[in-house]
N, C-alpha and C positions, 0 to 999 in steps of 0.2 A: 522584412527583417529575417535574417538567417537563423539557423538553429542555435539555441543556447548551448547545446551539447551535441556533438557529432562523433560517433565512432565508425571507423571504416576498416574492415578487415582486421579487427583487433584480436590477437591470439596471445595467450600466455601459458607457459608450461612450468610446472614444478617437478623436475625429474620426469617420470613417466606419466604424471598426471597432467592432462590437458584441461586447465582451469577455464580458459576461454578459447573458443574455436571459431575464428573468423567472424567475429561479432560485428554486425552493422546495426547502428541504432541512432535515431535522432530524437532529441527532446526539444520541444518548442518553447520559446520565451513565455514566461508567466504561467506555466502549467504545473500541476502536480502530477508527476510521472511515477507510478509504482512499479518497481522491478521485483517480481515475485519468483520464487523457486524454492525447492527443498534445500536442506543443508548440503553444502558442497556443490551447489549448482553453478556458482561463479559470481554471485551478486556482489560480495564484498571485494573480490578481486577486481571486478569492473569498476567499482567506486575507487579502489586504491589506484588503479591506472589513471582514471579521469582526474583525480584530485592531486596527482603528483607523488603519492606515496610509493608507487611502483613505476619504475621508468624503463625497465628492460622487457618491454613487450613488443610484439610485432604489430604493424598497422599504424594507423594515425588516429589521434584524438584531438578534437578542437573544442575549445571553450570560447563562445562568442566569436568564432572565426579564427582564434589564435591557437597555434599548435602547442600542446602541453609540454613538449620537450624543447622545441626551438624557442618558444616565447614564454618560458616558464616564469619569468619575473612578472609578466602580465597576468598569466592564467592563475598564478597563486593568489593574486589579489582579487580575481574574479570569483574565487571559490571559497565557500565556507563548508566545513566538515564537522558533523556531529557523529563521532564513532560509537560503536556499541559499548565500549568500555569507558568509564569515567577517566578523564585524563588531566584533571587540574590538580594543583599542588595543595594538599590538605593542610598546609601550615598557614594559608592565607584565608582571609574572609572573602565574601562574595565581591565586595567593592574592590578589594585589592586584586582579585583574580581578573576582573575586567580592566583594571588600570594597567596591569602588565600585558594583557592580551593585545592591547593597541600597539604597544611597542614592538611586538613580534612582527608587525607589518610595516614598521618604520613610521608609524603615525604618532603624533604627539597626543598623549592622553587627553581626552575631552571630558572634563568632570561633569559638565551639564548633560552630555550624552550618556555617560555612565549612570547618572541619577535617573534619567528618563528611561533607560533600558531596565534598570532595577524596578521601577514603578510599573512599566509595561508588562513585565513578566512576574509581577506579584512577588518580588523578592526584596522590596524596599525595607520592610519591617525586619528582615534578617540580614541586611546588607553588611553589618559588622560582626556577624556570627561566623565563627570558624566553619569552613566548608564541610569539615568532617561531621559537624553537628546538624547539618541540614537534612531534611527528610529526603526520601528517594525522589519524590516528584520535584522538589526544589533543586536537587542536584541536576536532574535532567533539564529543567528550565535554565539553570545556570550554564549548562553545556551549550544550549541553543543561543543564549546571550553571547557567550564567548565567540561562537562561530559567526555572529552577526556584527561584531564590533567594527569590522572594516568594511561594512556595507557590501557584501558579496552579491553578485548577480545570480549565482547558482549555489543553492544550498543542498548538500548531500546529508540525508538523515538515514543512518544505518541502524536499523532496529531502535528507533528513538524512544519507544515506550516499553522496552524490555524490562520486566520486573516492576512495572508501575501499576498501581491498582486502577480499577475501572474509572473511578471518579477523576483521578489525576490524568488518566489517559485521555478522557474527553476534554479536559482543560487544555492539554497539549494539542489536541485536534483543532480546537478553536484558534490556538496560536498559529498553527500551520496554515489554516484557511486565511487568517489575517495577513500572513506574509505573502501568500499567493495573490491576495487582493491588492497588496502594495506593489506587485510586479516582480517579486522574487520567484525565480524558477526553482522548483523543488524536486529532487530525485529521492524517492523513498524506498527503502527495503524494509520488509516486515514479515514476521511469521503470523501476526494477527491479521488474518485475511479480512476480518470485519473492518479493520483500520483502512485497508486499501479500498474496500467497497465504499466506505464513508467519505474518503478524501480524494481519491485519484480521479483526474480528468482522463488520463489514458493509462493503460496497463500493459506491461511487457512481461512475458513469462519465459523464464530461462531454465534449462536443465542440461546437465552435462556440458556446460560451457557454450551451449547453442541457444539462440533465441528461437523459441517455438512460435510465438505469436505476439504482435503488437497491435492493439486496437483501443479506441475509446471505450471507457468502462461500460457505458450503457449499450453500445453496439455489441460488445463481447457478450454481455449477459443476455441480450436479446437473441443473438445467433446461437449460442451454445446452451443457454439455460432452458429450464422447464417451468411452465406454469402448472399449478395444481389446485384442485378443489377437493376438500374433504367433507363428506357428508356423514353425519352421525345419526343412526336410527335408534328407535326405542327398543328394538329387539334384534337378534342375530339375523343376518342376511348373507346368503352364499355369494361369494364374489363371482362365481361362474355365471350367475344370472345376467351379469352386465357385460359378458364377453363380446357381445355384438356392437357395443357402443364405439363410436369413432374417437379413439383416444390412443396415444402412444403406449400408455400402460395403465392398467387398473390393478391396484394393490389393496388387499384387505389388511388394513392397518391393525384392526382388531376384529372381533366377532361382530361388532356392530358399527364399525367405521370403515368406509371405503375412500380411497384416494384415487382420483383420476388425474393423469398427467398429460400435458400437451407441450409441443414446442412453443417457446416463448413468442416466436414470430407467427404463429398460426392464426392469431386474431381471436376476437371474442366470440365469433359465430360458433365455432366448434365447441367452445366451452359451454355456451348457452344451450346448444343442442343436446350435449351429453347430460348436463345437469337437469335440463327439462325432461329428458327421457327417464332419468332416475326418479325425479319427482312424480312423473306420471305413473311409473311402476309402483312407487310407494302408495300413491293414492288408490290405485286399483286394488291393492292388497291390504288396505287399511294399516299400512306402516306409517309411523310418525317420524318425520325428520326433526330431530331436536336441535340440530346445529349444522350450520354450513360455514366452512372456513376456506379462504383462498390465499394463495401466496405464490412465490416463485423461488427458483433455485438461488442459493447464496453464491457469492463469488468462491467460497471454499468448495462448494459442490462442483462448480465448473472447473476449478483448478485441479481437484483430484481426478476429475474425468479426463482432462487433457493429459495428465501424467500417466493415467492408466492406459489411454489409447497409445501413448508413445512406448508403453512397456516399461514405464519408469517405476518410481517407488510409491506412487499414489499418495 
């Protein structure tokens, strides 16, 4: 099966601003692909070009093998879009909004499908409530419902949880995972990097209109991330004592807490050696280790590090 979404040499300018610069990108069917970048990186422009909102770009974009400009009638049916801003008519209730949405794609409204969608997205109890009176999370879920009424193959989610509280955000994450499990290809942009870390199968990082890197999430975090171990002592210990240990970095987090960092791909042996050396040191000097904590870099740490290396905005 070919790519669900393919960009080849896609460029877009707004006057002197190069919003996209010869972007090449492929998104596989049935995956969640997170496109990450700082403000002004080109994320929304890329989605606009791929979804048909922007047509005067250079290069070629295909949805399911169809050209978004030459075969626009087909590609519009293949794409669902959840934009950053709420875009439904506030004079209708949720059920009416879905009823009219079907007609935008030339489909006869299916009342059974509308009822099923309202139940699936936990909107059934508020189906006849004016959309202006829905909570923020309900409005976001209604936006997803609207985008799915014509059964798109590719769903673009542009900052889908912006302004949504933590609990509702996690509910939407479950919705997105469920759609992926049903075979929908999802392209996600977000400033909540924890969201991408939780959801994405693959991650693309864009800045200044250029794709910096595209990798599976776990591979990216393994290659560029750090593992760390923190040891808390019962009394102050000088960090210089541990300078000879084999570690990428030793940091004195506080007067009694040391953090030892390693490349994520270095394996457990190095970690065990260094922690063992610290414990031997502590025992030899009657120091008490009161706590040991381990973890790894977050996607946010990696993202900031990539932009810093590029000389970007961090």
